[in-house]
Every structure is written in structure tokens, then in C-alpha cells.
C-alpha positions, 0 to 999 in steps of 0.5 A: 481516504481523502488524503490518498485520493487527493494526492493520487489525483494530483499525479493523474491517477483516477479510480473507478472504485476504491474499497477500504480493507480492514486489517482484521479481515486479513488477520493483521494487528498493525495500524495500517490503512489498506485500499483496493482500487480499480483504475479506469483501465481496469487494473487493480492497485494495492494502496497502503497508508502508514502513519507512525512516528518511528523510522521504517526499517528493513523488517518493516519491508518484509512485514508489508510484503507479508501483508501484501501476500495476504491481500492477494490471497484474500482477493484471489488475484494479483495487483498490477501496482503497489503504492505505499504512503509513508508519514515516517522517516524511511531508512535508505536500505528499506527504501531500496528494498521497497523499490526492488520489490516493486513498490511506489513510495509516496 
């Protein structure tokens, strides 16, 4: 979580509260770190951190959208911003699909 907070702090994003959500709570088997954060203005942020060796493809975009939908149902509200931290290479089509879906890629 410290890596996520440090990289966002460098970009000027400061959060009042940050809560890690375990994938088991959402019924997901993926190895992903999910955070729910509240910024100073009171907006909610969904932050995903993905660390994998293989490239992220279009099917992964759909998978993360499903995880995001489960997260909104779990907390019973929508998030103002969605950020994804990716350590793996990203397919150009997947990058375009992430941007069209409203994700910010770090």
C-alpha cells in the first residue's frame, strides 16, 4: 500500500482514508490489491494494483470491469475515479479500452 500512496502523493493526490479490500470479500480469486480511498474533497476512489508477469490483454479489461462492478455493489455506491497500477506490459488495444472505460493507468 505504501507504493500506491507514495506514487499518488507525488502527483498531488492526498487521501483522508484508505481501506484495503480483500478479493475474498468480493468473491474473486485473482491476485490483485484493491483499495477504497476517500480524498480531501470527499470523493471516493477505486484503486487497483496488479502485479503479473504476462501482458494485460482485452480480456483482462473486461475482468477488471467486472471486479469494479462487484466493488460498487459491495459498498453500495459508485466511485468518482478509478485508477489501476500495472507492473506488466499493456496491450495497445487494452490501454485504449481502459481509457474509454474511464480508468487512469499508472
